[in-house]
N, C-alpha and C positions, 0 to 999 in steps of 0.2 A: 504494499499500500504506500503511496506517496501523498504527503500532505503539502498542499500549496497554501501560502498565506499571501493576503492582499493587505495593502497599507491601512485599510480601514479595520484590521484587526479581526477579519473574518477568516476562518480556517475552512477549506473545502477539501475533502478527501476524494481522490479519484481511485479507481482500480489500477492494477499493475500496468504500466506503460511498457511497450514493447522493448525499449532499451534496458529499462530497469529489471524487467523480468527476464530478458535474454541472459543478462550477466548472472542472475540467480540460477537459472536453469543450466547454464554451462558449468557453474561451480558444482552442481549436484553432479553433473557428468564427470567433471575433473576429480572428484574424490572416488571414483570407480563405481558409483551407484547406477543401477540400470534404470531408475526413475526416481520420482520424488512426490511428495505431497505438500502443496502450498495451501495454506489456510488464510482466507481473506473474507472480510465482511462485504466487499463489494464486487468480488468476481473479476475475471480477466477482461481486458479490452480484445478486440479482434486479433492484433498482431501477437499478443501474448498467448492467445488461444492456439494459433498456428504453431508457435514455438512449443508450447506444452504438449501438443499433440506429436510433433516430430521428436521431442526429447523424452517422451513418456513421463510427463509431469501431470499429475492428477490435481484437479481443483476441488477444494473443499470450501463451501461457504458457510460461515458461522456468524449468526446475528451479532452485531457489535455489543448488545446488552447482555450477552450470555454470561452465565455463572457456571460453575462445575455441576450444578444440579437443575438449573433452568436455561434451556437453550434450544435453538433452532438450528439444525445443521443440514446442509444439502450436500449429497455425495453420491455419484453414480446414478443420477435420475431418480434418487430416493430421498426422502426428507425424513429426519429423526428429530424427535421432540423430547426434551426432558422437562418434566414438571414436578416440583415439590409443593407439598401442602402440609399444613399443620392442623392437627385435629386433636381434640380432647374427648376421651372417651371414659364415660363413667358409668358404673353399674351398681345395682342394688339388688338385694335378695330378701324376698318376703317368704316366711313360711308359716303354715297354719299347722300346728301339732294338735292332733286329735287322740286322746288317751282312751284306753279301754273303758274307762268309767264315763266317757262321753263329754268330758271337759276338753275345751280347746284353749291353746295359747297361740298367740301370735308373736313371731320374732322377725324383726327386720334388722338389716345391717346396712 
C-alpha cells in the first residue's frame, strides 16, 4: 500500500502501484520462493495484477478495520468473516420435592 499526502493534510491511500509491487514481487522471487501472498486492504491495480499473475503472488484483501477476531478477508474468490460477540448466560434451578407423606418443599438456586 502506498500513502500519498497533499499539502492540505489529507492522506489518501491507493492500492499497490505497478512499480512498488514489482519491486516486492521480485524480492519474493530473489529469496527463492516459488510465490508469495500479499495482504492489502485496497487490492492490486491493473499493472500489479499482471505482475502478480506472472510471478505467482496471491492477493489477499483484508478490511483495514480488522482485528484478530473481527475481520473480512477475501482470498481465491472466497470471503471469510470473523465475528466475535460477548454474551452473559445465567441459569437457575427450581425443584419441587414431594415427600411420601404428601408434603412439598420448593428449592431454588
